[in-house]
LUMGU-191133 format. One record per residue: z negated, y, x negated of N, C-alpha, C, O in turn; residue number from 0. Coordinates in Angstrom, 3 decimals, always signed. Example, Ala and Ser with C-alpha at 12.3 -4.5 7.8 and 13.67 -1.06 7.14 Angstrom:
<atoms>
{{-7.800, -5.690, -13.190}, {-7.800, -4.500, -12.300}, {-7.800, -3.300, -13.200}, {-8.465, -3.319, -14.236}, 0}
{{-7.080, -2.250, -12.850}, {-7.140, -1.060, -13.670}, {-7.870, +0.030, -12.900}, {-8.039, +1.138, -13.409}, 1}
</atoms>
This chain:
<atoms>
{{-4.072, +3.139, -5.425}, {-5.218, +3.997, -5.625}, {-4.867, +5.478, -5.463}, {-5.756, +6.328, -5.411}, 0}
{{-3.588, +5.778, -5.385}, {-3.174, +7.173, -5.281}, {-3.701, +7.820, -3.996}, {-4.260, +8.916, -4.040}, 1}
{{-3.527, +7.157, -2.867}, {-3.936, +7.746, -1.590}, {-5.440, +7.990, -1.531}, {-5.854, +9.116, -1.257}, 2}
{{-6.282, +6.973, -1.780}, {-7.717, +7.250, -1.700}, {-8.192, +8.280, -2.723}, {-9.099, +9.060, -2.435}, 3}
{{-7.597, +8.292, -3.898}, {-8.006, +9.260, -4.916}, {-7.749, +10.683, -4.450}, {-8.632, +11.536, -4.538}, 4}
{{-6.565, +10.940, -3.965}, {-6.227, +12.303, -3.546}, {-6.996, +12.699, -2.285}, {-7.452, +13.837, -2.171}, 5}
{{-7.142, +11.770, -1.342}, {-7.859, +12.095, -0.100}, {-9.344, +12.310, -0.356}, {-9.911, +13.321, +0.058}, 6}
{{-9.971, +11.358, -1.039}, {-11.426, +11.407, -1.187}, {-11.885, +12.373, -2.277}, {-12.941, +12.991, -2.140}, 7}
{{-11.129, +12.513, -3.338}, {-11.563, +13.405, -4.414}, {-11.077, +14.840, -4.247}, {-11.772, +15.782, -4.629}, 8}
{{-9.885, +15.009, -3.677}, {-9.323, +16.345, -3.571}, {-9.309, +16.887, -2.144}, {-8.989, +18.056, -1.930}, 9}
{{-9.654, +16.046, -1.168}, {-9.761, +16.503, +0.210}, {-8.447, +16.870, +0.871}, {-8.429, +17.641, +1.831}, 10}
{{-7.361, +16.335, +0.376}, {-6.044, +16.633, +0.951}, {-5.864, +15.869, +2.259}, {-6.481, +14.824, +2.465}, 11}
{{-5.030, +16.386, +3.124}, {-4.722, +15.775, +4.415}, {-4.136, +14.382, +4.195}, {-3.207, +14.216, +3.404}, 12}
{{-4.674, +13.387, +4.888}, {-4.276, +11.997, +4.661}, {-2.804, +11.756, +4.994}, {-2.160, +10.927, +4.350}, 13}
{{-2.272, +12.446, +5.964}, {-0.867, +12.261, +6.323}, {+0.045, +12.843, +5.238}, {+1.090, +12.272, +4.923}, 14}
{{-0.351, +13.961, +4.682}, {+0.405, +14.546, +3.578}, {+0.376, +13.625, +2.365}, {+1.391, +13.425, +1.697}, 15}
{{-0.800, +13.067, +2.089}, {-0.954, +12.181, +0.941}, {-0.147, +10.896, +1.124}, {+0.423, +10.384, +0.161}, 16}
{{-0.091, +10.373, +2.344}, {+0.718, +9.189, +2.613}, {+2.190, +9.447, +2.317}, {+2.870, +8.613, +1.719}, 17}
{{+2.667, +10.597, +2.738}, {+4.062, +10.965, +2.463}, {+4.285, +11.179, +0.973}, {+5.307, +10.762, +0.428}, 18}
{{+3.333, +11.825, +0.319}, {+3.421, +12.031, -1.124}, {+3.445, +10.702, -1.874}, {+4.194, +10.542, -2.839}, 19}
{{+2.631, +9.757, -1.431}, {+2.591, +8.439, -2.063}, {+3.941, +7.735, -1.972}, {+4.400, +7.131, -2.941}, 20}
{{+4.569, +7.815, -0.815}, {+5.902, +7.222, -0.658}, {+6.914, +7.885, -1.583}, {+7.726, +7.209, -2.215}, 21}
{{+6.861, +9.193, -1.658}, {+7.788, +9.937, -2.500}, {+7.606, +9.588, -3.975}, {+8.586, +9.413, -4.700}, 22}
{{+6.362, +9.488, -4.414}, {+6.070, +9.185, -5.816}, {+6.385, +7.724, -6.136}, {+6.838, +7.423, -7.240}, 23}
{{+6.156, +6.824, -5.199}, {+6.349, +5.393, -5.438}, {+7.811, +4.969, -5.433}, {+8.169, +3.994, -6.094}, 24}
{{+8.645, +5.668, -4.714}, {+10.035, +5.257, -4.566}, {+10.780, +5.097, -5.900}, {+11.406, +4.058, -6.108}, 25}
{{+10.740, +6.068, -6.801}, {+11.450, +5.865, -8.075}, {+10.909, +4.666, -8.865}, {+11.681, +3.911, -9.458}, 26}
{{+9.602, +4.497, -8.870}, {+8.997, +3.367, -9.579}, {+9.477, +2.048, -9.001}, {+9.813, +1.127, -9.745}, 27}
{{+9.512, +1.950, -7.689}, {+9.940, +0.716, -7.038}, {+11.421, +0.440, -7.292}, {+11.804, -0.710, -7.505}, 28}
{{+12.243, +1.461, -7.273}, {+13.675, +1.268, -7.526}, {+13.935, +0.782, -8.955}, {+14.739, -0.124, -9.173}, 29}
{{+13.252, +1.390, -9.918}, {+13.412, +0.962, -11.308}, {+12.892, -0.462, -11.490}, {+13.535, -1.275, -12.154}, 30}
{{+11.728, -0.769, -10.904}, {+11.169, -2.119, -11.013}, {+12.086, -3.147, -10.374}, {+12.288, -4.226, -10.931}, 31}
{{+12.640, -2.828, -9.219}, {+13.549, -3.754, -8.545}, {+14.783, -4.029, -9.406}, {+15.218, -5.173, -9.542}, 32}
{{+15.332, -2.970, -9.978}, {+16.512, -3.139, -10.841}, {+16.174, -3.990, -12.064}, {+16.939, -4.875, -12.447}, 33}
{{+15.040, -3.717, -12.661}, {+14.646, -4.459, -13.876}, {+14.366, -5.927, -13.557}, {+14.831, -6.818, -14.267}, 34}
{{+13.607, -6.176, -12.488}, {+13.290, -7.554, -12.107}, {+14.550, -8.316, -11.724}, {+14.678, -9.504, -12.022}, 35}
{{+15.463, -7.647, -11.075}, {+16.717, -8.301, -10.694}, {+17.542, -8.670, -11.920}, {+18.147, -9.741, -11.972}, 36}
{{+17.563, -7.799, -12.880}, {+18.374, -8.006, -14.076}, {+17.871, -9.176, -14.925}, {+18.679, -9.922, -15.477}, 37}
{{+16.554, -9.350, -15.039}, {+16.049, -10.424, -15.902}, {+15.565, -11.646, -15.123}, {+14.819, -12.466, -15.658}, 38}
{{+15.980, -11.773, -13.878}, {+15.707, -12.939, -13.034}, {+14.214, -13.193, -12.803}, {+13.806, -14.337, -12.601}, 39}
{{+13.410, -12.147, -12.831}, {+11.969, -12.308, -12.596}, {+11.650, -12.685, -11.150}, {+10.569, -13.205, -10.871}, 40}
{{+12.573, -12.430, -10.237}, {+12.329, -12.794, -8.843}, {+12.384, -14.307, -8.635}, {+11.987, -14.795, -7.577}, 41}
{{+12.862, -15.046, -9.613}, {+12.953, -16.506, -9.494}, {+11.590, -17.138, -9.249}, {+11.501, -18.178, -8.597}, 42}
{{+10.536, -16.527, -9.757}, {+9.184, -17.062, -9.566}, {+8.791, -17.080, -8.082}, {+7.929, -17.860, -7.677}, 43}
{{+9.409, -16.239, -7.293}, {+9.093, -16.204, -5.860}, {+9.527, -17.482, -5.150}, {+8.951, -17.856, -4.128}, 44}
{{+10.542, -18.148, -5.689}, {+10.990, -19.411, -5.095}, {+9.894, -20.461, -5.109}, {+9.779, -21.250, -4.171}, 45}
{{+9.095, -20.480, -6.152}, {+7.997, -21.439, -6.250}, {+6.851, -21.076, -5.311}, {+6.038, -21.932, -4.960}, 46}
{{+6.785, -19.822, -4.908}, {+5.731, -19.331, -4.014}, {+6.334, -18.742, -2.745}, {+5.882, -17.713, -2.242}, 47}
{{+7.357, -19.410, -2.244}, {+8.132, -18.875, -1.131}, {+7.269, -18.551, +0.104}, {+7.410, -17.477, +0.691}, 48}
{{+6.389, -19.464, +0.494}, {+5.581, -19.250, +1.703}, {+4.680, -18.025, +1.546}, {+4.585, -17.185, +2.441}, 49}
{{+4.022, -17.943, +0.388}, {+3.141, -16.812, +0.109}, {+3.927, -15.501, +0.130}, {+3.481, -14.516, +0.718}, 50}
{{+5.094, -15.490, -0.509}, {+5.928, -14.293, -0.557}, {+6.400, -13.886, +0.842}, {+6.428, -12.700, +1.169}, 51}
{{+6.768, -14.864, +1.658}, {+7.224, -14.560, +3.021}, {+6.098, -13.998, +3.883}, {+6.315, -13.075, +4.667}, 52}
{{+4.902, -14.552, +3.739}, {+3.750, -14.042, +4.504}, {+3.460, -12.598, +4.099}, {+3.238, -11.745, +4.958}, 53}
{{+3.462, -12.325, +2.796}, {+3.222, -10.956, +2.342}, {+4.331, -10.007, +2.797}, {+4.051, -8.879, +3.204}, 54}
{{+5.567, -10.447, +2.732}, {+6.679, -9.609, +3.171}, {+6.587, -9.313, +4.669}, {+6.816, -8.181, +5.096}, 55}
{{+6.252, -10.331, +5.462}, {+6.114, -10.129, +6.910}, {+4.972, -9.158, +7.209}, {+5.095, -8.297, +8.081}, 56}
{{+3.869, -9.298, +6.489}, {+2.744, -8.376, +6.674}, {+3.097, -6.958, +6.285}, {+2.664, -6.001, +6.926}, 57}
{{+3.880, -6.826, +5.240}, {+4.304, -5.504, +4.795}, {+5.204, -4.835, +5.827}, {+5.033, -3.657, +6.141}, 58}
{{+6.161, -5.591, +6.351}, {+7.066, -5.042, +7.372}, {+6.286, -4.690, +8.642}, {+6.471, -3.613, +9.209}, 59}
{{+5.423, -5.592, +9.081}, {+4.620, -5.327, +10.287}, {+3.731, -4.100, +10.090}, {+3.612, -3.267, +10.988}, 60}
{{+3.110, -3.990, +8.916}, {+2.264, -2.831, +8.630}, {+3.044, -1.537, +8.595}, {+2.565, -0.508, +9.070}, 61}
{{+4.240, -1.578, +8.036}, {+5.076, -0.375, +7.978}, {+5.502, +0.062, +9.376}, {+5.468, +1.248, +9.705}, 62}
{{+5.904, -0.909, +10.190}, {+6.329, -0.586, +11.563}, {+5.149, -0.043, +12.363}, {+5.267, +0.986, +13.029}, 63}
{{+4.017, -0.732, +12.298}, {+2.830, -0.289, +13.042}, {+2.365, +1.077, +12.561}, {+2.032, +1.947, +13.366}, 64}
{{+2.344, +1.264, +11.235}, {+1.952, +2.562, +10.690}, {+2.873, +3.675, +11.147}, {+2.421, +4.772, +11.472}, 65}
{{+4.175, +3.389, +11.172}, {+5.129, +4.387, +11.639}, {+4.942, +4.740, +13.107}, {+5.059, +5.900, +13.500}, 66}
{{+4.650, +3.722, +13.910}, {+4.434, +3.961, +15.335}, {+3.144, +4.743, +15.599}, {+3.069, +5.534, +16.539}, 67}
{{+2.140, +4.513, +14.766}, {+0.842, +5.153, +14.969}, {+0.705, +6.490, +14.247}, {-0.323, +7.157, +14.365}, 68}
{{+1.735, +6.885, +13.501}, {+1.694, +8.140, +12.761}, {+1.424, +9.302, +13.708}, {+2.154, +9.503, +14.678}, 69}
{{+0.407, +10.040, +13.431}, {+0.062, +11.195, +14.258}, {-0.838, +10.872, +15.434}, {-1.271, +11.782, +16.141}, 70}
{{-1.133, +9.586, +15.665}, {-1.979, +9.209, +16.801}, {-3.455, +9.444, +16.499}, {-4.204, +9.916, +17.355}, 71}
{{-3.872, +9.108, +15.264}, {-5.279, +9.220, +14.900}, {-5.499, +10.430, +14.015}, {-4.716, +10.670, +13.095}, 72}
{{-6.553, +11.203, +14.273}, {-6.838, +12.376, +13.436}, {-7.433, +11.962, +12.082}, {-7.898, +10.835, +11.912}, 73}
{{-7.407, +12.884, +11.140}, {-7.966, +12.622, +9.812}, {-9.432, +12.218, +9.878}, {-9.899, +11.420, +9.066}, 74}
{{-10.156, +12.769, +10.845}, {-11.583, +12.461, +10.976}, {-11.820, +10.975, +11.259}, {-12.912, +10.467, +11.004}, 75}
{{-10.829, +10.288, +11.774}, {-10.918, +8.845, +12.000}, {-10.349, +8.089, +10.801}, {-10.935, +7.102, +10.356}, 76}
{{-9.230, +8.537, +10.285}, {-8.547, +7.816, +9.201}, {-9.334, +7.797, +7.894}, {-9.366, +6.772, +7.213}, 77}
{{-9.964, +8.903, +7.534}, {-10.674, +8.968, +6.255}, {-11.861, +8.010, +6.206}, {-12.005, +7.304, +5.208}, 78}
{{-12.729, +7.945, +7.236}, {-13.815, +6.952, +7.177}, {-13.300, +5.506, +7.170}, {-13.890, +4.647, +6.515}, 79}
{{-12.225, +5.236, +7.880}, {-11.641, +3.888, +7.869}, {-11.145, +3.556, +6.466}, {-11.365, +2.449, +5.976}, 80}
{{-10.484, +4.501, +5.824}, {-10.024, +4.313, +4.456}, {-11.205, +4.065, +3.520}, {-11.138, +3.194, +2.653}, 81}
{{-12.277, +4.824, +3.690}, {-13.462, +4.654, +2.847}, {-14.073, +3.263, +3.021}, {-14.483, +2.644, +2.039}, 82}
{{-14.138, +2.771, +4.250}, {-14.681, +1.428, +4.500}, {-13.800, +0.364, +3.859}, {-14.305, -0.571, +3.239}, 83}
{{-12.501, +0.502, +4.004}, {-11.578, -0.460, +3.391}, {-11.772, -0.486, +1.873}, {-11.781, -1.555, +1.263}, 84}
{{-11.924, +0.675, +1.279}, {-12.132, +0.740, -0.170}, {-13.465, +0.107, -0.579}, {-13.535, -0.588, -1.592}, 85}
{{-14.506, +0.342, +0.196}, {-15.814, -0.251, -0.117}, {-15.775, -1.771, -0.001}, {-16.327, -2.471, -0.850}, 86}
{{-15.135, -2.281, +1.030}, {-15.003, -3.734, +1.192}, {-14.192, -4.315, +0.040}, {-14.548, -5.358, -0.510}, 87}
{{-13.108, -3.647, -0.323}, {-12.285, -4.104, -1.445}, {-13.077, -4.102, -2.745}, {-12.979, -5.046, -3.530}, 88}
{{-13.852, -3.065, -2.979}, {-14.653, -2.963, -4.194}, {-15.705, -4.079, -4.230}, {-15.931, -4.684, -5.278}, 89}
{{-16.341, -4.349, -3.095}, {-17.348, -5.414, -3.040}, {-16.721, -6.774, -3.332}, {-17.285, -7.572, -4.080}, 90}
{{-15.564, -7.036, -2.747}, {-14.873, -8.302, -3.001}, {-14.453, -8.414, -4.463}, {-14.555, -9.484, -5.062}, 91}
{{-13.992, -7.332, -5.024}, {-13.583, -7.342, -6.426}, {-14.776, -7.558, -7.343}, {-14.663, -8.257, -8.349}, 92}
{{-15.914, -6.968, -7.010}, {-17.115, -7.136, -7.824}, {-17.603, -8.590, -7.815}, {-18.164, -9.059, -8.805}, 93}
{{-17.393, -9.301, -6.710}, {-17.834, -10.697, -6.598}, {-16.817, -11.678, -7.149}, {-17.122, -12.860, -7.306}, 94}
{{-15.622, -11.209, -7.443}, {-14.548, -12.094, -7.918}, {-14.845, -12.588, -9.329}, {-15.221, -11.807, -10.204}, 95}
{{-14.673, -13.888, -9.543}, {-14.944, -14.458, -10.873}, {-13.741, -14.358, -11.750}, {-13.780, -14.786, -12.903}, 96}
</atoms>
């Protein structure tokens, strides 16, 4: 929620916000990884191996594609796309039981 909040509420440049999100998320992810590794919480992924692999592959593909497309699309295109994604997500969440 960090990226849409800063872009839509504060009007900051989406590329700057994307970089800021990575910078802010990195310490959290490192601490979480260390903690999960220490108490064997990753063991649950073995029971959901296929699901975890699909999500991991999607994450890697998205990161690579996003990196390749960085700077290709102007903010005037990215912000409405982000808004649509958020609206679709909100609608799906509202219908979720």
